DRENNUGU-676844 format. One line per field, with one value per residue (C-alpha): residue in one letter; x, y, z. Coordinates in Angstrom, 2 decimals. Each point is the difference from the previous one (the first is absolute). Layout:
% residues N
residu (A | ...)
c1 (X | ...)
c2 (Y | ...)
c3 (Z | ...)
This chain:
% residues 299
residu (M | K | L | S | G | K | Y | I | K | I | V | R | D | D | L | F | P | G | I | G | G | G | N | K | A | R | K | A | A | E | Y | E | R | E | F | R | A | C | G | F | D | A | L | V | T | T | G | G | I | Q | S | N | H | N | R | A | M | A | A | L | A | A | K | N | A | W | A | C | H | I | V | Y | H | G | S | R | E | R | F | L | R | S | G | G | N | A | A | L | V | Q | A | L | G | A | S | V | E | F | V | E | A | E | Q | I | S | G | A | M | D | A | A | M | Q | R | F | R | D | A | G | K | K | P | Y | Y | V | T | G | G | G | H | D | L | P | G | G | N | A | Y | V | N | A | V | R | E | L | Y | A | Y | G | E | A | N | A | W | K | P | E | V | I | F | H | A | S | G | T | G | S | T | Q | A | G | I | L | V | G | L | E | K | V | G | W | G | D | V | K | V | V | G | V | S | V | A | R | Q | R | E | R | G | A | Q | V | V | A | E | F | T | K | K | L | A | V | A | H | G | I | S | P | E | I | F | D | D | R | I | H | F | C | A | D | F | L | C | G | G | Y | E | K | F | S | G | E | M | K | T | F | L | E | K | T | I | R | E | T | G | I | V | F | D | T | T | Y | S | G | K | A | L | F | G | M | S | K | I | L | E | E | N | T | R | Y | G | N | V | L | F | W | H | T | G | G | I | M | N | F | L | A | S | G | E | K)
c1 (42.31 | 1.45 | 1.88 | 1.08 | -1.62 | -3.46 | -2.10 | -0.55 | -2.26 | 1.51 | -1.96 | 2.23 | -0.27 | 3.36 | -1.78 | -2.57 | -0.45 | 2.11 | 3.79 | 1.56 | -3.03 | -0.29 | -2.49 | 1.17 | -1.15 | -3.28 | -0.38 | 0.77 | -3.29 | -2.00 | 1.77 | -0.94 | -3.50 | -0.13 | 1.82 | -2.25 | -3.29 | 1.25 | 1.56 | 3.59 | 2.68 | 3.58 | 1.24 | 2.91 | 1.61 | 3.00 | 2.31 | 3.33 | 2.29 | -1.28 | -3.43 | -2.56 | -2.69 | 1.77 | 0.17 | -3.63 | -0.88 | 2.36 | -1.78 | -3.35 | 0.70 | 1.78 | -3.07 | -2.62 | 2.24 | -0.05 | 2.59 | 2.06 | 2.68 | 1.93 | 1.75 | 3.08 | 1.90 | 3.22 | 2.98 | -0.62 | 3.21 | -1.37 | -3.48 | 2.13 | 1.72 | -2.22 | -2.32 | -3.42 | -2.59 | 2.43 | 0.77 | -3.60 | -1.02 | 2.64 | -1.48 | -3.64 | 0.89 | -1.11 | 1.69 | 2.28 | 1.66 | 2.33 | -0.43 | 1.02 | -2.44 | -1.41 | -0.56 | -2.25 | -3.39 | 1.18 | 1.01 | -3.17 | -2.16 | 1.85 | -0.39 | -3.73 | 0.07 | 1.92 | -2.57 | -3.01 | 1.68 | 0.42 | -3.67 | 0.09 | -2.06 | 2.76 | -0.60 | 2.36 | 1.10 | 1.73 | 2.91 | -0.48 | -3.85 | -0.89 | -3.20 | -3.77 | 0.38 | 3.13 | -2.01 | -3.11 | 2.02 | 0.65 | -3.62 | -0.66 | 2.74 | -1.57 | -3.35 | 2.04 | 1.75 | -3.60 | -1.51 | 2.75 | -0.47 | -3.66 | 0.36 | 2.56 | -1.01 | 3.23 | 0.83 | 3.19 | 0.76 | 2.61 | 1.47 | 3.49 | 1.17 | 2.74 | -1.10 | 1.42 | -2.00 | -2.83 | -2.63 | -0.10 | -0.24 | -2.66 | -2.25 | 0.58 | -1.36 | -2.65 | -0.96 | -0.02 | -2.39 | -2.39 | -0.11 | -0.66 | 3.40 | 0.98 | 1.28 | 2.89 | 3.34 | 2.24 | 3.87 | 1.50 | 4.19 | 1.63 | 2.03 | 1.37 | -1.65 | 0.31 | -3.07 | -1.18 | 0.09 | -1.11 | -2.75 | -1.39 | 0.10 | -2.13 | -2.36 | -0.60 | -0.75 | -1.95 | -2.30 | -0.19 | -0.77 | -2.66 | -1.80 | 0.01 | -1.88 | -2.52 | 1.82 | 0.76 | 3.81 | 0.00 | -0.28 | 3.70 | 1.52 | 1.35 | 0.15 | 3.29 | 3.01 | 3.07 | 3.16 | 3.53 | 2.13 | 1.30 | 1.01 | 3.89 | 0.95 | -2.54 | -1.44 | 1.72 | 2.18 | 0.10 | 2.10 | 2.07 | -2.60 | -2.92 | 1.73 | 0.90 | -3.73 | -1.42 | 2.65 | -1.22 | -3.77 | 0.30 | 1.79 | -2.43 | -3.35 | 0.66 | -1.33 | 2.49 | 0.08 | 2.20 | 1.89 | -1.77 | -3.63 | -1.78 | 3.23 | 0.63 | -3.80 | 0.28 | 3.34 | -1.84 | -3.17 | 2.59 | 1.37 | -3.14 | -1.58 | 3.02 | -1.02 | -3.55 | -1.06 | -3.83 | -0.95 | -2.41 | -0.69 | 2.69 | -0.07 | 3.13 | -1.01 | 2.80 | -0.11 | 2.78 | 3.68 | 1.23 | 1.34 | 1.92 | 1.43 | 1.13 | 1.64 | 1.65 | 3.20 | 0.18 | -0.36)
c2 (42.76 | -2.82 | -2.81 | -3.64 | 0.20 | 1.06 | 3.68 | 0.52 | 2.21 | 2.10 | 1.50 | 3.15 | 0.17 | 1.41 | 3.32 | -0.21 | 3.41 | 0.48 | 0.88 | -3.02 | -1.84 | -3.60 | -2.64 | 1.72 | 3.16 | -1.75 | -1.69 | 3.62 | 1.51 | -2.91 | 0.50 | 3.77 | -0.97 | -2.25 | 2.55 | 2.91 | -2.35 | -1.26 | 3.11 | -1.29 | 2.84 | -2.02 | -2.99 | -2.64 | -2.14 | -1.80 | -1.47 | 0.13 | 2.73 | 0.61 | -1.06 | 1.35 | -0.35 | 2.27 | 2.90 | -0.47 | 0.17 | 2.99 | 1.85 | -0.83 | 1.22 | 3.35 | 0.48 | -0.19 | 1.36 | -3.42 | -1.09 | -2.92 | -2.39 | -2.35 | -3.23 | -0.81 | -3.17 | 1.05 | 2.22 | 3.59 | 0.98 | -1.55 | 1.85 | 3.55 | -0.47 | -1.47 | 1.60 | -1.31 | -0.85 | 0.40 | 3.73 | 0.68 | -1.42 | 2.33 | 2.91 | -0.91 | 0.39 | -3.32 | -0.95 | -3.14 | -2.69 | -2.83 | -3.86 | -3.54 | -1.92 | -2.02 | 3.82 | 1.19 | -0.90 | 1.57 | 3.00 | 0.35 | -0.61 | 2.55 | 2.48 | -0.61 | 0.70 | 2.96 | 1.70 | -1.30 | 1.62 | 3.26 | -0.16 | -1.15 | -2.79 | -2.06 | -2.69 | -3.03 | -0.68 | -3.23 | 0.03 | 0.24 | 0.87 | -3.42 | 0.92 | -0.07 | 3.50 | -0.78 | -2.98 | 1.80 | 2.41 | -2.70 | -1.25 | 3.34 | 0.10 | -3.01 | 1.64 | 2.61 | -2.63 | -1.87 | 3.36 | 0.25 | -3.53 | 0.43 | 3.18 | -1.43 | -3.60 | -1.23 | -2.56 | -1.26 | -3.56 | 0.66 | 2.77 | 0.42 | 2.27 | 0.45 | -1.85 | 0.76 | 0.51 | -1.93 | 2.96 | 0.84 | -3.37 | -0.81 | 3.18 | -0.82 | -3.60 | 1.15 | 2.80 | -2.43 | -2.17 | 2.97 | 1.10 | -3.44 | -0.45 | -3.10 | -1.74 | 2.33 | -1.43 | 2.19 | -0.37 | 1.77 | -0.31 | 0.47 | 2.84 | -1.55 | -3.14 | -3.43 | -1.98 | -1.83 | 2.76 | 2.87 | -2.31 | -0.79 | 3.87 | 1.02 | -2.98 | 1.31 | 3.51 | -0.87 | -2.12 | 2.98 | 2.42 | -2.64 | -0.09 | 3.85 | 0.06 | -2.90 | -2.31 | -3.84 | -0.13 | -3.52 | 0.90 | 1.26 | -3.42 | -0.46 | 3.61 | 0.95 | 0.01 | 1.27 | -0.10 | 0.34 | -1.39 | 3.65 | 0.98 | 0.28 | -0.28 | 1.71 | 3.46 | 2.84 | -2.57 | -0.61 | -1.49 | 1.58 | -1.68 | 1.83 | 3.25 | -0.11 | -0.92 | 2.62 | 2.68 | -1.31 | 0.31 | 3.37 | 1.46 | -1.62 | 1.04 | 2.80 | -1.75 | 0.15 | -3.39 | -0.55 | -3.16 | -0.35 | -0.37 | 0.42 | -0.37 | -3.49 | -0.93 | 1.00 | -1.85 | -2.85 | 0.18 | 0.27 | -3.39 | -1.67 | 1.21 | -1.32 | -3.35 | 0.13 | 1.52 | -1.15 | 3.01 | 2.26 | 3.34 | 0.99 | 2.78 | 1.39 | 1.85 | 2.66 | 0.66 | 2.70 | 0.17 | 3.38 | 0.89 | -3.30 | 0.54 | 3.64 | -1.33 | -3.05 | 1.42 | 0.64 | -3.38)
c3 (143.33 | -1.74 | 2.12 | -0.65 | -3.33 | 1.69 | 0.20 | 3.76 | 1.39 | 3.16 | 3.05 | 0.78 | 3.57 | -0.23 | -1.15 | 2.81 | 1.61 | 3.00 | 0.96 | -1.55 | -1.43 | 0.17 | 1.38 | 3.76 | -1.32 | -1.16 | 3.74 | 1.44 | -1.54 | 1.43 | 3.25 | -0.16 | -0.33 | 3.11 | 2.06 | -0.68 | 0.43 | 3.53 | 1.11 | 0.26 | 0.05 | 0.62 | -1.64 | 0.94 | -2.66 | -0.85 | -2.91 | -1.55 | -0.76 | -3.71 | 0.98 | -2.25 | 2.27 | 2.38 | -2.20 | -1.07 | 3.82 | 0.73 | -3.10 | 1.26 | 3.55 | -1.22 | -2.20 | 2.77 | 2.59 | 1.87 | 2.15 | -1.51 | 1.85 | -2.00 | 1.67 | -2.53 | -0.45 | -1.40 | 0.70 | 1.18 | -2.08 | -3.13 | 0.43 | 0.59 | -3.00 | -2.35 | -2.84 | -1.48 | 2.76 | 3.02 | -1.05 | -0.51 | 3.36 | 1.42 | -2.06 | 1.26 | 3.73 | 1.35 | 3.16 | -0.45 | 2.05 | -1.09 | 1.78 | -0.46 | -1.62 | 3.23 | 1.59 | -2.68 | 1.66 | 3.44 | -1.44 | -1.94 | 3.18 | 2.09 | -2.80 | -0.16 | 3.77 | 0.02 | -2.77 | 2.46 | 2.88 | -1.90 | -0.81 | -3.29 | -1.93 | -1.82 | -2.41 | -0.26 | -3.63 | -0.81 | -1.83 | -4.02 | 0.63 | 1.01 | 1.22 | -1.06 | -1.55 | -1.94 | -1.38 | -0.61 | -2.01 | -2.74 | 0.19 | -1.23 | -2.44 | -1.71 | -0.40 | -2.19 | -2.04 | -0.38 | -1.50 | -2.30 | -1.02 | -0.55 | -1.70 | -2.42 | -0.31 | 1.51 | 2.83 | 1.33 | 0.08 | 2.64 | 1.91 | 1.28 | 2.68 | 2.85 | 3.08 | 3.47 | 3.06 | -1.96 | 0.53 | -3.80 | -1.10 | 2.18 | -0.99 | -3.63 | 0.70 | 2.12 | -2.35 | -3.20 | 1.83 | 0.61 | -3.31 | -1.67 | -1.11 | 2.40 | -2.81 | -0.73 | 1.48 | 1.85 | 0.28 | 2.87 | -0.45 | 3.32 | 1.14 | 3.19 | 0.85 | -0.54 | -1.67 | 2.89 | 2.52 | -2.83 | -1.06 | 3.47 | 0.71 | -3.10 | 0.78 | 3.37 | -0.69 | -3.25 | 2.29 | 2.64 | -2.74 | -1.54 | 3.23 | 0.45 | -3.46 | 0.69 | -2.62 | 1.20 | 0.72 | -1.07 | -3.67 | -0.16 | 1.42 | -3.65 | -1.18 | 1.61 | -2.38 | 1.45 | -1.67 | 1.79 | -3.13 | -0.41 | 3.47 | -1.27 | 3.95 | 1.67 | 0.38 | -2.01 | -1.67 | -3.90 | -2.66 | -2.69 | -2.47 | 1.71 | 0.00 | -3.73 | -0.62 | 2.06 | -1.63 | -3.78 | 1.21 | 1.42 | -3.04 | -2.41 | 1.91 | 1.86 | 2.99 | 3.14 | 1.71 | 3.14 | 1.02 | 3.29 | -0.69 | -3.34 | -2.06 | 1.77 | -0.86 | -3.53 | -0.42 | 1.47 | -2.24 | -3.09 | 1.05 | 0.90 | -3.69 | -1.74 | 1.30 | 0.08 | -3.19 | 0.46 | 1.63 | -1.85 | 1.48 | 2.67 | 2.27 | 2.07 | 3.07 | 0.25 | 3.93 | -0.08 | 1.14 | -1.54 | 3.43 | 0.10 | -3.44 | 0.98 | 3.50 | -1.61 | -0.44 | 3.94 | 0.95)
């Protein structure tokens, strides 16, 4: 696609197989391998009302006849009346509860114990897939990108994507180092967190993932690029300019971008490219958001 006067390649994880697609569907595939290898038969996780992660985990559990319990932060009323991810979780049959943010950890621990008492082997899935399987999904995804690059004599100079919990960005960074593309710049455009906290979370998880892959964590100290300039007030917030830009882009490309995740990152990337024309090969990693787009009228 052409954006800000440049031709940009896109990784289409919005088309990744699985209900709703996106980076959470890719991560769910990695969790499935982990669950099968270790004999888990239940999972507990958490997220917001329109969490793509919750939808992907509920779909994974239903596919394998595993038990799934989701601790939500948000209102039960909004959950029950919403479409998109919330409607899919309801259809997929996961058990749910609603608590205040400070009660999430306790509620998840209690759910884990209930599963153990029932004779199950549950897995505690951190919100957003912020665990090693979630990061490994993108280490493996970069191998696919590298194979494409080798076959087509192409290499990105910079990769942009929507950054939330940080596991996707960490996985891309570690994956690039493993394939010998450590010089590729990765810019995570924040969908919720302010720069200091967001960069800290990405850095901490990148180093944890690096150690798991036998890579010195210190090499990533100057590779964390976390941009929080396009939050528009926070999670699920957007400006009129962003909405107009995305509506135009959708009509011109046929690719759907939501205002919560990938669309916010695409808008941020367009602004950055307008000011930084020096970049050569640019890649946008579309991490999904079609369910958020479909539910946007209900917020």
